[in-house]
N, C-alpha and C positions, 0 to 999 in steps of 0.2 A: 264526741271525739274519741279516737282510738290511738293507742300507742303502747310502748314498752316502758316498764319501770326502769329507770336509769341503771341502778345497781343490780347485779346478779348475785343474790344472796346464796350462801352455801347451806342448803336446807335438806338435801336428799342424801341419805346414808347409803354408801356402797357396801353391802354386807360382805363382799368378797375381799375388800381391801381395808375396810374400816374407815375410809376417807369420806368426807362430806363433799358432795358434788354441787356445782353451781346450777341454778335454775333461772328461767327467764319468765317474768310475770307480765302477761298481756292484760291491759286494762282499758275500759271504756267508761265514759261518763255521758250523761244525757241531759241536754237542754236546760230548762229552768229548774227542774227537780234535783239535778246532779246525782241521779240514781247511778250507783256504781256496779260494774261487772268486772270480775277478775278471773283469770285462768292461768295455770302454770304449765309451761312447756320446757323442753330440754334445749331448744335453740330458738333463734329468731328468724328462721328461714321463711320463705313465701308460703308454703303449705300451712305452717303454724299460724301465720298472720291471717290467712284466709279463714282457717278453721275457727280461730278466736273471734273473728268478725261475725261469722255465721252463727256460732254458739251464742254470742252476745245478743244478736237480733232475736234468736229463739227465746232467750232469757227475758227480753223486754216484751215479747209477744206482739210486736208491731214494728213498723218501719218508719224512721224519720224521713223528712223530705230531703235532708242533706246528711251524707256520711262524710266526716271530716277526719281522715287519717293523718297522723303526723307525716310530715313530708319525707317519707322513707323511700329508699331506693326499691324496696319490695313493692311499693304501691304506685310510684310515679316514674315514668320513663323520662319525661322532660317537663320542667315547670319554670317559667320565667315570666317577665312582664308581658311577653307577646304570645306565649304558647303554653298550653297544658296538654300533655299526652299521658294518659293513664297506662300503666302496665296492663297487659291483656287480661290477666287474671282479675284485676279490679274492674276492667271494662265488662267482663262477663258478669261479675257480681252486680254491677250497676244495672245491667240489662235485666237480670233475673228478678231483682227486687224492685225494679222500676223506681229507682231513687237517683239522686245526683251525688256523685263523689266529688268533693271540692276540698282538696288539700289546702292548708294555709300557705301563703307565699313563703318561699325560702328566706331564711334569715329575718323573719318577722315574728319575734317572740309574742307580740300581742295577739297574733292570730291563733295561738294555741295556748293561751294562758290558762284556760279552764282545765284542760287535761293535765297541764304541768302542775297546777295546784293540787289536783287530785293524785297525781303521781307522788308528790311529796307527802300528801295525806296518807296514802297507802303504805309508803315506806315506813311511816311511823306506826300506824294502827294495824296494818296487815302483817308486814314482815316481822315486826317485833313480836307480835302475838304468835306467829308460826315458829319463831325461834325457841319458844318455850317447850316444844315437843320434838321428838325424833321421828322421822318418817323414812321408811324403807322402800316405798313405791310412790310413783307419780300419782296413782289413783288415791292413795291415802292422803297425800299432800293436797290434792285438789278438793277432796272431801272436806278437809279441815278449813281450807281457804273459803269454800262455799259457805260454811257456817259463820265464819268471821265476817264475810261480806254481807250476809243476811242481817247480822246484828248491826253493822254499820248503817245499812239502809233503813233499819227500824229505829235507830237511835235519834232522839229528839235533838233539834238544833239548839245551840247554846242560847241564842236570843229567843226569848219567849214570844216576841212580837212577830217572828218569822211565820208568814202565812202558810208555808209549806209544812210546818210542824216536824215532819220527817221526810227523808228522801223518798221513801216508798209512797207516802201519802201525797207528796207533791207530784210524783209521777202519775199516779192514778187520777188525780184531780185536774192537773194542768197539762201535762205532756201527752199522755196516751190519747185523749180525745182528739188531738190535732195530728195524730200520726196515721199512716196508712196500714191496712191489714197485711199480714204476712201472706205470701203466695200459698196456694192450696197444696203445693208439693214441696218436697225437701230439695234444698240446693245440693247438687252433685259436685263434690269436691274433685278437682282434677290435679294431676301432676303435669306441670308445664315444662316443655323443653324447647329451647330456641335454637334455630339454625340460621347462621349468617348466609349460607348458600345451600341450595338443594344440590347434592352431589351428582356426578355424571351418571350414576346408575339409577337416578331418580327415586331412591328409596331412603327413608329416614329411619334411623335406628332408635328403638326404645326397648329396654329390657331384653336385650340380645335377640330381638326380632327386627325385621326390616319391612316397613310399610311403604307402598308405592304412592307417588303423587304424579300428576300428569307431566309427561316428559318435557313439555314446553316450559315448565317452571325451573328448568336447570339454571343454576347460578343465582336464583332469586331467594330472598329470605323466606322463612317459613316458621310457623309455630305449631308444635305438636302438643295436643292435650290428651292425656290418658286418664280414663276412668277405669273402674274395675271391669267393665264389659266392652268398652269402645275406645277406639283411637280416632281422634278428630284432628285434621290438618287444616290450618288456616294460613292466609297470606299475612304479610307484615302489617296490614291494617285490621287484622283480627276477623277477616271475612272467611267463612267456611269454604274450603276447596273440595274436601272429600272426607269420607268416613270409612273405617274398617272395623269389623269385629275384632276385639283384642284376642290375641292368641297366647295360650299358655303351653302349647305342645312343643316338644323338642324338634319336631319336623312337620311342615317345612318352616324354615327360618325366614324366608322371603314371602311376604303376603302381597301378591300383585294383582291389581285389577287390569284385565285385558285392555280396557279403553285407555289406560294410562301409557301403554307401550307404543313405540314407533313401529311402523310396518315391518321392518327387518327383524325386530325382536319378536314380533308375533310369529313370524315364520319359524324362527329357531325354537320358540316355545312349543309350537305344534310338532316339530320334528322330534324334540327331546321330551315330549310329554309323558311317554310310556316307558316302562322298564322291560327287562329281558323276559319276564314271565308273560307280559302282554304280547310280545312278538312270537313267543313259543305257542301261545294259545291261538293266535291268528294263523300260524303255520299249520296247526293241527286240522284246520278246515280242509287242507289239500291232501293230507295223508302223511304217512310215516317218513317218507323220503324228504319231504319239505321240512318236517320237524327236525330231522337230522341235519339238514343243510343249514337252517337258521341257528341251531344249537352250535354247530361248528364255527359259524361266522362270529357268534357272540364270544365263544371261547378263544378265538384266534387273536382278539385284541388284548392288550395289556390291561386295560380297564374296560369292562363291559359296555360302559356308556359310549365309548369311542366307536362301537360297532352298530349303534342304533340307526345311524343314517343308512348303512348298507342294508340292514334288515328291512327298513322302511322302503328302500329302493327295490329290493327283490320282491316284496309282497305287493307293492303298488303296481309293479310291472305285470302282475298276474291278473289284473282287473280285466274282466270280459273274456278271459281265456278259459276254455274248458278245463275242469279240474284234472282230468286224466292226462292232458298235455302238460300241465304244470308238474304233475307227479312224475311224468316221464323225464322232463328236463331236470328236475331236482335229483332224480335217481342217477342220471348220467353224471351230474356234478359230484355226487357222493362217491360213485364208483371210480371217477377220475381223480378223486381227492383234490378237487379244485373248487372249494366252497367259497367263492367270491362273487360279489355282485356283477362284475364285468363279465365273468365267465358264464354265469347263469343267464344273463341277458342274451349273450351270444347263442348259447345252447337253446334257449327258449325260442329264439327266432328261427333257428334251424328246424326244430321240432314242428313249429307252426307251418313253415314252408313245406316240409315233407308231407305233413298232413293235408295241406291244400293241394299238393301235386297228386297225392294218392286219391283224393276225393275226385279230382278231375278225371283221372284215368279210369276209376271204377264206374264213372257215369257214362263211359263209352265215347267221350269226347277227347280230341287231341289237346294237349296242353298248349297254351299260347306261347309262341316263340317267334322272334324276329326273322329266323332263317326258314321258317315254314311258310310256303306260299299256297294260297288257295287257287281255285279254278279261274278266278278273275284275272290272275297274272298271265294266263295263256290266251286270252281273247285278242 
């Protein structure tokens, strides 16, 4: 069974103020042997409870069939006579270690008497022993606690007839042979963040970054799990929806998977994907006049980003048009000081029409016109 020692003893000396700070003692006890594990934390929040449980299993070197946490809000979402719903972090723990997490029923002291007896035992034998020294770091405090707990586990029981002899001996002889092996890999601790509703922009915030989830999840609950390298997003039933590599860069703040976006957002992303330098490089393909035209369009806006649509429109309209005609149209716009998408499109159309008319005349053929009649009209 796992739980917190009821009292928070003042054991950690704050060297900057000279005050003693309260600490929180996490403890577990095991099966028939009553082998004890204890670890000291600065608070009783979920990450510390999970870390304590993982470290305890590593200490035992094996996994019991049942993990019985005290009926804490950090471990249990709902537990009554009809229903047991584990908090998602403990659900992950249960899956990884292939064990069964079975909290005792609420308001049932007999269901957790073993761990409560050992809590009282540790309050006397561990806490009182720790109070004899002064500790300025959590590491030093835990090192001292580790030695005291090791002594407790090797201490003979008062009754000579006790077949366990010591907690450690009872564990090796009776408990461990009936336990499962530890998984071959280490458990990855996560930071959990819960969202009652996926917001309208379908991105979930973590550590000042925003990670996308499929837009159809709008308004639904979600669970974000952060490791050092990965962001996992699950639904309210702890089923995986998507993953993202965790970002530590200042830019971009929004980490978006294209498949998560609705169609209209994909369009705007494509339009605004590139910066001013991109459009200037694209313009250089057509010559200096086009570079000048695009540069003036970009500078004409209060914010450069507001001109990206115009730049994209100008350059996309040049597709399949000979470069010399594009350069001619751009040059006319620059000379007229009319560097706008609408004016360029009009000028480019005129240049192309003039080129087409000139080509027809130079080939010795009359241009096509509704007022010109051929010989067939006089038959």
